[in-house]
N, C-alpha and C positions, 0 to 999 in steps of 0.2 A: 595630641599632636600640636606643636607652636601655631599659633593664629597665624604668623606668616608663613610659614610651612603650608598651612591648610590653604592660603588665598594665593600660594605657587603653586599647588596641584590644581585648585581650581583654574588656572590660568587668569587671574583675576588681577594681576599687578601688570603695568608697564614700567613705571619708573618708581624708584624711591632712592630715598636719600642714606647714606649709611645705613645698609641693609645688616651687617652685624650688628651693631650697636642697638637698631630697634628691635631685632629678634633678643638678645639678651636682657633690653629692657622690660619687654611684654612677658618674659619668664619671670623676672624678678618681682612685680608686681602689677597691680592692676593699674592701666592709665588713663587719662581723658584725653579724646580725641574729637576732631568737630569735622562736620562737612556742610557745606552751606548751600542754598538755594534762593535765587530772587525771586519775589512774587510778579514776574511778567505777565502772569495768567493768574486763574483761579483755581488750577489744577495742573499738577504734576501729570506725565504722559510715562511709558514704560522706560523710555531713554533715561529720564531722570532718578529712575529708580535704581540704576545700577550701582552708583556709589554707596548709596544708601543701603543697600543689601550689605555692603563690605561693612557698614557702620553696625549692620545687624548682627551681623556674625561678631564682630569685637563684643557688642553688649553680651550676646551668647555666651561667649568666653571669659566673663566678668569682667569685663572694661567700662568703662561710661561714656558714652556718646554725647555731646553737644550738639544739636540740631541747631543751626543758625539759620532762621528766615531773613532775609537782606532787606529789611523794611528801608534801610538808609541807602545801601548800595542801589536797591532796586529802583529808587527815584532818578539813578543817572544813568543806569543801563550798562551792561558788561559788552565790550565789543566783541569778545569770544565768537568766532566762527561766522559772524557777520562782515558782509561788503558795504553796508551802509549803515548809518547810523540809527540808532533805535528811536522812535517816537517817545517823547515824553509821557506817562501818565500822569493824571491827577493824583493829588496825596489821596485824596478820597479813593479812587480806584486801589491805588497800590495798597491803603489799609484794608480793602476789603478782600484782596488777594493773599494778604497778610493772614488775616484771620481763616480765610479757607484752608491755605498750605498749612498752618498750624494744626487745623482739624485733621488733615489727612495724616501728617505725620504722627500725631498721639494715637490714632488708630493703629499707624504701623509698629510703632514703638512702645505703647502703652503709658500708664504711668507709674510712677514710683521713683525709688531711692535711686535707681539705676541707669537715670535717663534726666537730660535737660533740655529744656528748649530756651532760646534766647533769640533777641533782636536786634539786628546792629544800629538800629535808629535809635536806642538807648542810651549809646555812647556817641556815634557819629555825629546827632543832632546836636551836641553839648559842644561840639569842637567848634571854634573860631576860626576864622581863615587866616588870622594871625599865630593861631596854635598850631593849624596844619603845615603853615611854611615853616615855623621855627622849629617845631619839635619833630617832623617828619619828613616835609619837602626836602631838608639839608641830607637827610639819609639817601636820597635817591640821585643817581646820576642818570641825565636825561640820555646819554649815548647808550649805557645798557638798558634803560626803558625801552629806547627805540630797537634794540636789537631783539628784544623777545617776540616769539612767533605772532603772539597776539596783534601785537600794535605794527609789526613789520609786514604782516600780511594786508595792511590797510594803509600803509604808507603812498601807494601809488593812486588809490581814490580818493586820500585824505581821511584823517581822524579828528574829531573836535578835542578840545583840551578837558571836557568834561570826561569822555569816556577814555581819554589817555591817561587821567587820574585813578581811573579805576584800579589799578594794581597796587596802587598807595593805600586805597580805602580797604581793600583785601588784606593787604599787609599788617594796617592797622588793627585788622579784627585778629588777626593771630596775634599779634602782641596784646591786645588787651585780653583775650582768653589765657595765653599765656602766663599773663603777670596775675590775672584775677581768680582764675581756676584750675592753674595748673595745667593746662591743655597742652600736650607736647607732640601730637600729631594731626595734622590737617590732610583730609582725603579728598581728592576730586577726580574729573575727568582728566583724559589725557591734554585737552587744551587748556586745563587750567595750571598745566606746570611752570610756567612762566610767573604767574602770581605767587604761587606755592613758595617758591624757591625766593621769589622778591620777599616774602613774608620771614624766611628762616633769615635772610641776611638781615632783616629790620631787627630781627630778636636779637641777633648775636651782636650787632652795632650798639643796640642799647643795654641788651642784658649781660653783655659780654661774650666771649669765643667760646666760652667752654658751656654756654647753655644748651641743654639738651632737647632739642627739636626735631621734628622729622616731617618728610613730605612723603605722600605714596599718591600715584595715580593709577586709575583702573585704563585697560585698553579701549581703543574707540572698536565699538562693536559693528561688525560688519557681516550679514548674510553670507552664505555659503556662494550666492552667485554674484557678490560684490556690490550690492545695493545695501542700503543704510537700513538697520537695524529700527524696528519699531514703528515703521510706516507702511500703511496698507492702501489700496485705491482710494478708500473712504477719508484717508488722512491718519492723523495720531491716534495711537491708544491711549485712550485716557486713563488715569485711575479713578477719577469720578465718575459714578454710576450713572449720572444723568449724561454724561459726554458719551461713555462708551459702556452699555449696559454688561452687567457679569456675564449673561449670555454672549456677547459679540466677545467680550474679553476671553472668556472661555475657548471660544471657538479660534481665537487668534494661536492662541497657544496650541491647540488640539492640530492644527493643519501647519504647524512646522515641518520643513523640510528634513528628512532622513539624516543629511548632512550637519544640520544645525542643532538638533535636538540634544544630543550630550552635551555641547556645550553649553546650552541653555539650562539644561540641569546642572551643571555646576556652578553658574552664576546666579540662579534665581530662583534654587531650592536650597533648604537645608536637610538633603538626602545626606547620608554617610557615602564614602568612597567606596564602600563594598556596595551599596544598594545602588549607586551610580553605574558602577562597572558591570553590575548583573544586568540592568539596564541596556547598556551600551553591547552587550553579549547579544541581546534579543532585538536589537537595532541590525546586528548583522544576520542573525539566523531567522530571524521570525518579523522581519519590517512589516508584512502585511497585518500583523495584529496591533500594531503603532501604539504599544503598550508602554514606551518611554513617553511618546507626545500624550496620552492621557494621565499619566502620571506628573509629566511636566503641568498640565492641564490645571490639575485637581489641587497641584500645591500651590500654585501663583495665585489662584481665585481665591483659595483658602487665605492665604495671607493677604492678600490685597482688599478683600471684600470680607466673607465670611463664610463658615460651614453650611448657614443655611441658603446662601446666595450661590455657592456651588451646587447644592442639593438641588437649585430651582434652575442652574444652567444645564445641569445634568438630564432632568427631566424633560424639558425643553428639547434637549438634541434627542434623546430618545424617541420622543413624540414624532419629531420632524421626519427622525430616520424609518420609523415605522408608518407614518402617515395617519395613527393613532392620535389625534389631538384633542379628543373631547374631553379627555380629563386637565386640561391646561387651564389656568385661571386668566382673566382678562389681560391682567397684568403680564403674565407669561406668555400670552399671545402676542403682545406688543413688544417686548423684547425679542421673541423669535423672528417676529415679521419685521421688525423695525427697518430692516434695510432692504425687504422686497417689494416689488411692484405694488403701489396702491391706488385704491379706486376709492370712490364716492359715492355712497348709495343713501336712498331716501331711507326714513323708518317706516314705511309701508311695505307691507309683502309684494312682491312682486313675483310672475313667472320667470322660470328658470330662463327660458331661452331669451325673452323681452329682455332681463336682466344682464346676460353674457354678453349682447348684442351692444347694447346701451353704454356698457361699460367698457367697449371695445376689446374686451377679454378674447371674443369671436369676431371674427371680420363681416359674418353674413347669419341671416337667420338659419340657411340652408347647413352652414356648416355646424351652426351653434346644436342645431336639432340632431345631426349626424354624430356629433361628439358625446351628446347627452344619451341618445340610442345605444352607442357601443361602450359606454360605461367608463368614459373618459374623463367624466365631471365629478368632483367631489364636494359638497357642502359641509363645512365642519368637520370634516373627518368622513362623510358618509356618502358612498356611492350614489347617485342620483342618476337613473334611467326612465323617468317618468316624465314625459315632454308638458305636462300639466301641473307638475311640481311648482309649489310657490314658495320662495325664499322669503322667510321669516324673520327679519334682522331682530327682534327680540327673544330668538329663542335659545340664543347662547353668549356666552361671553358677556354676560351684564347688559346684552342690549348693544354694544360699543363696535362689536367687529362681526364681521361673517368670513371666514378663511374659504377661498374657491382654490380648489387643486383643478389644474387640466393636465393630463395625461399621469407620468408617475411623480414627476420633481418641480414641475413649474407651478409656482404656489402666487397667489393674489392676495392681499389684504384690503378687504372693503370695509373702510371706514364709516359709519352711520352717522349721518349730518345731523346736528342737534336741531 
């Protein structure tokens, strides 16, 4: 299947320039294409991942992606989607973010001849103000720039000249990559259409009207309930395992709505059309099995993290579902219980009733004794009914944690004070 036809089947194309010419081009030869991300933080979240999934598909189809980390544009800030000016970061912070994002991208795309990583600071930083105005400024009409959605949405509240010129710098990127590496296609989010078409205009003004260059954007991702994809009650879902653990990442995908799961299988996995259609049937006929969600969670966790991280996330999930947590490691306990209620206890063994009251897991000694006697309290996976039982924090999980369960589902993570 032609890569453009595949993206169309996956509902992954919002807008594109000259669809038939692009389809013909990718059938005739392997092309180079690019997508960029600015280092506004030290990790991407899953919203950033969407266009890079498209880049990965092109890579697997034999094309050559150029991953652009915006070390230059990141110093001034993209106005896209914002109603206020960005707070400028120090150059040191920008460089730290560049290094972190480059590492993430190398993990997703691998190393080798069929992938390149570039930083626009390498060419933008060499441009003088006079070069910028003479070589590029003359090619941009202010009236046209003001009409771009990215800028127009900011005119009421105001936009600085710095952010106003962002679209020129992104256009310079496209021209530079076109001339230097024969990059013919730019991919971006739906909000990048104005910047992408500005780059195409610059290429044609500079290189001639017959220059073969194209743009493609992905749709804005919304959930079935109309809310923005990728956000949870706890905030963004990050690709960095230190910000969102592999277990939390796995759970995010596992808990997707039946109305969204097939769409996400198309966007975020490399499963074939036949496999996805089979899973779609199971959503209709056996939704209670949640097989599509499980497969989605497996595929994306493996891609972003690793097979080992996936297996760890599955072990934690199984242990929490069954209540049998004794086989988990201290690291897995930290992942699985990271967002659950926490209390702090000393390293000294303490009577179960006294500890439950001291940590406010139970409101009174009477209630604590009643719950223990009735078998409603489990310590580290073992049900305890002995009122004289002493909880020894050193007994499990490297002496770092004690897991207390009250009832069937209410867990507390007791962290042992050092």
